[in-house]
C-alpha positions as CSV (number, residue, x, y, z in Angstrom):
1,M,103.1,128.4,132.0
2,A,105.3,125.7,130.7
3,S,108.8,126.0,129.3
4,I,110.6,123.9,126.6
5,F,113.1,122.8,129.3
6,E,110.7,121.2,131.4
7,P,109.7,117.5,131.2
8,G,106.8,116.1,129.1
9,F,105.0,113.0,128.0
10,I,103.8,111.2,125.1
11,G,101.5,108.5,126.4
12,P,103.6,106.9,129.3
13,L,107.2,107.8,127.8
14,K,108.4,110.9,129.9
15,L,110.9,113.0,128.1
16,K,113.4,115.3,129.7
17,N,112.5,118.4,128.0
18,R,109.9,119.7,125.2
19,M,112.5,119.7,122.6
20,I,112.3,117.0,120.0
21,R,114.5,115.8,117.2
22,S,112.1,115.7,114.1
23,A,112.5,112.5,111.5
24,T,115.4,113.6,109.2
25,W,116.6,111.4,106.4
26,E,120.3,110.9,107.2
27,G,121.6,108.6,104.4
28,M,123.7,106.6,106.7
29,C,122.5,103.0,106.5
30,D,123.8,100.3,104.0
31,P,122.2,99.9,100.6
32,D,119.9,97.2,102.5
33,G,118.6,99.3,105.1
34,R,120.9,98.1,108.0
35,P,121.7,100.9,110.3
36,T,125.5,101.9,110.5
37,Q,127.9,102.8,113.2
38,K,128.0,106.1,111.7
39,L,124.3,106.6,112.1
40,T,124.7,105.3,115.7
41,G,127.4,107.8,116.4
42,H,125.1,110.6,114.8
43,Y,122.2,109.5,117.2
44,A,124.8,109.6,120.2
45,D,126.0,113.1,119.4
46,L,122.2,114.0,119.5
47,V,121.7,112.7,123.1
48,K,124.7,114.2,124.4
49,G,123.5,117.7,122.7
50,G,120.6,117.5,125.0
51,I,117.4,116.5,122.7
52,G,114.5,115.2,124.6
53,L,113.7,112.6,121.9
54,I,115.0,111.4,118.8
55,I,112.9,110.4,115.9
56,T,114.7,108.2,113.7
57,G,115.0,109.1,109.6
58,Y,111.7,107.8,107.9
59,T,112.3,104.0,108.0
60,Y,110.6,102.0,105.4
61,V,108.6,98.7,106.4
62,R,108.9,97.1,103.2
63,P,111.4,97.3,100.3
64,D,109.1,98.7,97.7
65,G,108.3,101.6,100.3
66,K,112.1,102.8,99.9
67,Q,112.6,106.2,98.5
68,L,116.6,107.5,98.9
69,P,119.9,105.8,99.0
70,G,121.1,105.2,102.7
71,K,117.7,105.1,104.0
72,M,116.9,102.9,106.9
73,G,114.5,99.9,106.6
74,I,112.9,97.7,109.3
75,Y,111.5,95.0,107.1
76,T,113.3,91.9,108.3
77,D,114.1,90.2,111.5
78,A,117.7,90.1,110.2
79,F,118.6,93.5,111.3
80,A,117.9,92.7,115.1
81,E,121.5,93.0,116.4
82,D,122.2,96.0,114.2
83,F,118.9,97.9,115.7
84,K,119.8,96.7,119.4
85,R,122.9,98.3,119.1
86,L,121.6,101.5,117.9
87,T,119.0,101.8,120.9
88,G,121.3,100.4,123.4
89,T,123.9,103.0,122.7
90,V,121.1,105.9,122.9
91,H,119.8,104.3,126.1
92,D,123.2,104.1,127.6
93,L,123.5,107.8,127.3
94,G,120.5,108.5,128.9
95,G,118.6,109.3,125.7
96,K,115.1,108.5,124.0
97,I,114.6,107.3,120.6
98,A,111.3,106.5,118.4
99,C,111.5,104.7,115.1
100,Q,109.5,106.7,112.3
101,L,107.7,104.1,110.1
102,V,107.0,104.9,106.4
103,H,106.0,103.6,103.0
104,A,107.0,106.2,100.3
105,G,104.3,104.7,98.1
106,G,104.4,106.6,94.6
107,Q,107.1,108.9,95.8
108,A,109.5,105.5,95.7
109,D,112.4,105.1,93.4
110,L,112.6,102.2,91.0
111,K,116.3,101.8,91.3
112,A,116.0,102.2,95.2
113,S,113.0,99.6,95.6
114,G,113.4,97.1,92.7
115,R,109.7,97.6,91.4
116,K,107.4,100.2,89.9
117,P,106.0,102.4,92.5
118,V,102.8,102.0,94.1
119,A,100.1,104.2,95.1
120,P,96.0,104.5,96.0
121,S,95.7,105.2,92.3
122,A,97.4,105.0,89.2
123,I,97.7,108.6,88.5
124,K,100.2,111.2,87.4
125,A,101.4,113.5,90.4
126,A,103.9,116.3,90.5
127,A,105.8,114.6,93.3
128,F,105.8,111.1,91.9
129,P,108.9,110.1,89.6
130,E,106.5,108.0,87.3
131,I,102.9,106.7,87.1
132,P,102.7,104.3,90.0
133,Q,100.8,101.1,90.0
134,A,97.4,101.4,91.9
135,L,97.2,98.8,94.9
136,T,94.6,96.4,95.3
137,I,92.8,95.5,98.2
138,L,94.9,92.8,99.2
139,E,98.1,94.7,98.6
140,I,96.4,97.4,100.9
141,E,96.3,94.6,103.5
142,D,99.8,93.3,103.0
143,I,101.1,96.9,103.6
144,T,99.1,97.8,106.7
145,D,100.5,94.2,108.1
146,A,103.9,95.4,107.3
147,F,103.5,98.6,109.2
148,A,102.4,96.4,112.2
149,R,105.2,94.0,111.8
150,A,107.8,96.7,111.7
151,A,106.0,98.3,114.8
152,G,106.4,94.8,116.7
153,R,110.3,94.8,115.5
154,A,110.8,98.5,117.1
155,R,109.1,97.7,120.5
156,E,111.3,94.4,120.6
157,W,114.4,96.0,119.4
158,G,114.4,98.9,122.3
159,F,112.7,101.9,120.6
160,D,111.0,103.9,123.4
161,G,107.7,104.4,120.8
162,V,107.1,104.6,116.9
163,Q,105.7,107.3,114.7
164,I,103.5,106.8,111.7
165,H,104.8,109.0,108.7
166,G,101.4,110.4,107.5
167,A,102.9,113.5,106.1
168,H,104.7,114.9,103.1
169,G,103.1,113.0,100.3
170,Y,104.2,109.6,101.3
171,L,101.8,106.8,101.2
172,V,99.6,107.4,104.2
173,S,99.5,111.0,103.1
174,Q,98.5,109.9,99.5
175,F,95.5,108.1,100.6
176,L,94.4,110.9,102.4
177,S,94.9,113.4,99.7
178,P,91.9,113.7,97.1
179,L,94.8,114.7,94.6
180,T,96.4,111.6,94.6
181,N,93.5,109.3,96.1
182,Q,90.8,108.7,93.1
183,R,89.7,105.5,94.3
184,T,86.1,104.5,94.2
185,D,86.2,101.8,96.7
186,E,86.0,101.9,100.4
187,Y,89.4,103.5,100.7
188,G,88.5,106.7,98.3
189,G,86.1,109.5,97.9
190,S,84.7,110.5,101.4
191,L,87.1,111.8,103.8
192,E,86.0,108.9,106.1
193,N,87.2,106.4,103.4
194,R,90.2,108.2,102.7
195,G,91.5,108.0,106.3
196,R,90.9,104.3,106.5
197,F,94.1,103.3,105.3
198,L,95.6,105.4,108.3
199,L,93.4,104.2,110.9
200,D,93.9,100.4,109.5
201,V,97.7,101.0,109.9
202,Y,97.0,102.4,113.5
203,E,94.8,99.7,114.8
204,K,97.0,97.0,113.5
205,I,100.1,98.6,115.0
206,R,98.2,99.0,118.4
207,A,97.2,95.7,118.4
208,R,100.5,94.3,118.0
209,V,102.4,96.6,120.4
210,G,99.7,96.9,123.1
211,K,98.0,99.9,124.9
212,S,100.9,101.1,126.8
213,Y,103.4,101.6,123.9
214,P,103.9,105.1,122.4
215,V,102.3,105.5,118.8
216,F,102.3,108.8,117.4
217,I,102.2,110.4,114.0
218,K,103.6,112.9,112.0
219,F,100.5,114.6,110.1
220,N,100.0,117.2,107.4
221,G,97.9,120.1,108.7
222,E,97.6,121.1,105.1
223,D,98.9,120.1,101.9
224,H,99.3,123.4,100.3
225,L,98.1,121.9,96.9
226,E,95.2,122.7,94.9
227,N,92.8,119.8,95.6
228,G,95.3,118.4,98.1
229,L,94.6,117.7,101.7
230,N,92.8,121.0,103.3
231,R,92.7,122.4,106.5
232,E,89.4,121.3,107.4
233,D,89.4,117.8,106.4
234,A,93.0,117.4,108.3
235,L,91.3,119.1,111.6
236,D,88.2,116.2,111.3
237,L,91.1,113.6,110.7
238,A,93.1,114.7,113.8
239,R,89.9,114.5,116.0
240,Q,89.4,111.0,114.7
241,I,92.9,109.7,115.2
242,S,93.0,111.4,118.7
243,I,89.6,109.7,119.7
244,A,91.0,106.6,118.1
245,G,93.9,106.6,121.1
246,M,97.0,108.0,119.1
247,D,99.5,109.4,121.6
248,A,100.6,112.3,120.2
249,I,100.4,114.3,116.6
250,E,103.4,116.1,115.0
251,V,102.1,118.9,112.7
252,S,103.9,119.5,109.5
253,S,102.5,120.7,106.0
254,G,103.2,120.3,102.5
255,N,105.3,118.0,100.2
256,A,107.8,118.0,97.5
257,A,105.3,119.4,95.1
258,S,104.2,122.5,97.3
259,G,106.9,125.1,96.2
260,E,107.7,127.5,98.6
261,K,105.4,126.0,101.3
262,N,107.1,122.6,101.1
263,P,108.0,120.9,104.5
264,A,111.7,122.1,104.3
265,R,111.6,126.0,103.7
266,T,114.8,127.8,102.9
267,K,115.6,131.8,103.9
268,I,114.5,131.3,107.4
269,D,116.3,134.4,108.5
270,A,113.9,136.3,110.8
271,P,111.7,135.4,113.8
272,E,108.6,136.0,111.7
273,K,109.4,133.3,109.1
274,E,110.0,130.8,112.1
275,A,107.7,128.1,113.1
276,Y,105.8,128.3,110.0
277,N,103.2,125.5,110.9
278,L,102.2,127.0,114.3
279,S,99.0,128.1,113.2
280,L,98.1,124.8,111.6
281,A,99.3,123.1,114.9
282,K,97.2,125.5,117.2
283,G,94.1,124.7,115.3
284,I,94.6,121.0,115.7
285,Q,95.8,121.4,119.4
286,K,92.3,122.9,120.0
287,A,90.7,119.9,118.5
288,V,92.3,117.2,120.1
289,T,93.1,115.7,123.5
290,C,96.4,114.1,122.9
291,P,99.7,116.4,122.8
292,V,100.6,118.3,119.7
293,I,104.3,118.7,118.2
294,C,104.9,121.5,116.2
295,V,107.6,121.6,113.8
296,G,109.0,123.9,110.9
297,G,111.6,126.6,110.8
298,F,112.4,126.8,114.4
299,R,115.8,128.9,114.8
300,S,115.2,131.1,117.9
301,L,115.0,130.3,121.6
302,A,112.4,133.1,122.0
303,V,110.3,131.7,119.3
304,A,110.5,128.0,120.8
305,E,109.9,129.2,124.1
306,K,106.8,131.1,123.2
307,A,105.1,128.2,121.1
308,V,105.2,126.4,124.4
309,A,104.9,128.8,127.0
310,E,102.1,130.8,125.2
311,D,100.8,129.1,121.9
312,G,100.1,125.9,123.7
313,M,102.1,123.6,121.9
314,D,103.3,120.4,123.9
315,F,106.4,120.0,122.2
316,I,108.7,121.5,119.4
317,A,110.5,119.9,117.0
318,L,113.7,120.5,115.1
319,S,115.6,119.0,112.1
320,R,118.1,121.1,110.1
321,P,119.5,123.2,112.8
322,L,120.5,119.8,114.8
323,I,122.4,119.0,111.5
324,R,124.8,121.7,112.2
325,E,124.3,122.1,115.8
326,P,123.5,118.6,117.7
327,D,124.6,120.4,121.1
328,L,121.9,123.4,120.4
329,P,119.5,122.3,122.8
330,N,122.2,122.3,125.7
331,K,123.3,125.9,124.2
332,W,119.6,127.1,124.7
333,M,119.2,125.6,128.0
334,N,122.9,127.1,129.2
335,H,121.9,130.4,127.6
336,E,125.1,130.1,125.3
337,T,123.4,131.4,122.2
338,D,119.7,132.9,121.6
339,K,119.8,131.6,117.8
340,A,120.6,128.4,115.6
341,Q,123.3,128.7,113.3
342,C,121.5,126.8,110.5
343,I,120.9,129.3,107.5
344,S,118.2,127.0,105.8
345,C,120.3,126.3,102.8
346,N,119.1,122.9,102.7
347,K,122.6,121.8,101.3
348,C,122.9,119.5,104.1
349,F,120.7,116.9,102.2
350,M,123.5,116.9,99.2
351,P,126.0,115.0,100.7
352,G,123.7,112.2,101.7
353,M,123.4,111.1,98.1
354,T,126.9,110.7,97.2
355,R,129.3,111.1,100.6
356,G,127.5,108.5,103.0
357,G,125.3,111.0,105.1
358,I,124.1,114.5,105.6
359,Y,126.3,117.2,107.4
360,C,126.1,121.0,107.3
361,V,127.8,121.9,104.2
362,A,128.2,125.6,105.1
363,K,129.9,124.6,108.7
364,R,132.3,122.3,106.6
365,K,133.4,125.2,104.0
366,A,133.8,127.7,107.3
367,E,136.0,125.3,108.9
368,T,137.9,124.4,106.0
369,P,141.4,126.4,105.7
370,A,141.5,128.4,102.2
371,S,144.4,126.6,100.0
């Protein structure tokens, strides 16, 4: 049986253990998307803490794909030296880092992106701040080209791989979902057509970076929304992208409109509430030949170990626990603790809006002496 402390592979990329830092918006970049020294320090702490792979916060491939403030952008060659310093710091410490590529689509913010949001269809959706503009075929081609150029920059600037964000109701996910994709052309209707945008993105990235460079995806096993992407269609799509050559699939679920089944659920206070995407990930793992990463609510060492040793996951991914304890992987490996201190309150994201980056509010409050 495998252990989360054993090495694993994503394509040719060897990781020292089976624990991955799942992409997390940090809010630590300049207004134009340039990475800062603060973000570099944040990643350095994660490497020192023992994580096998860092996946960056969702990094927009075009300015109109930006959603939140402080979000990282990889849309211009002007940021080359800043990114090289970031990846160089991670590598100097012995770490591995992949860049997550995204276009927020209909979830993009007008103030942040500078234009009306774009999406597969001009329809009202619960997660959209306004009715977006429907993309033309030429605009679709421009965006898929932007993903490929961004992946080329990531490889040139020292990232160990790229992850396509195909989950959580962003543009790739919007094309996959019948709820947000009501097109009648070759990009809408059938599952094959709804998956065309994703495959176009993947194939253009692969053509740009080559067969030996790790390209993987964060993918919804289910949207948890009426008329959204369902489990059966997700399985079929997973098979297709595995056959196409995707190096790994990180299985998540839901989006901002999914209520209690959103991607970052609260009140994960018991083992039975942990690993809430595991059943979806196990289904996809049976349908594909590439490695599968399960994300969602891991808090206990026992649950994480079981997911790999008994449930067949190739990797587990963590997000919020590492905001409070970037050294949690080392603590688990050294048997210093069996459970993360994260209380799943989601308050860590609030400072990113106004105070220059995420941090654990509960930890900060506990450490602040009473006046």
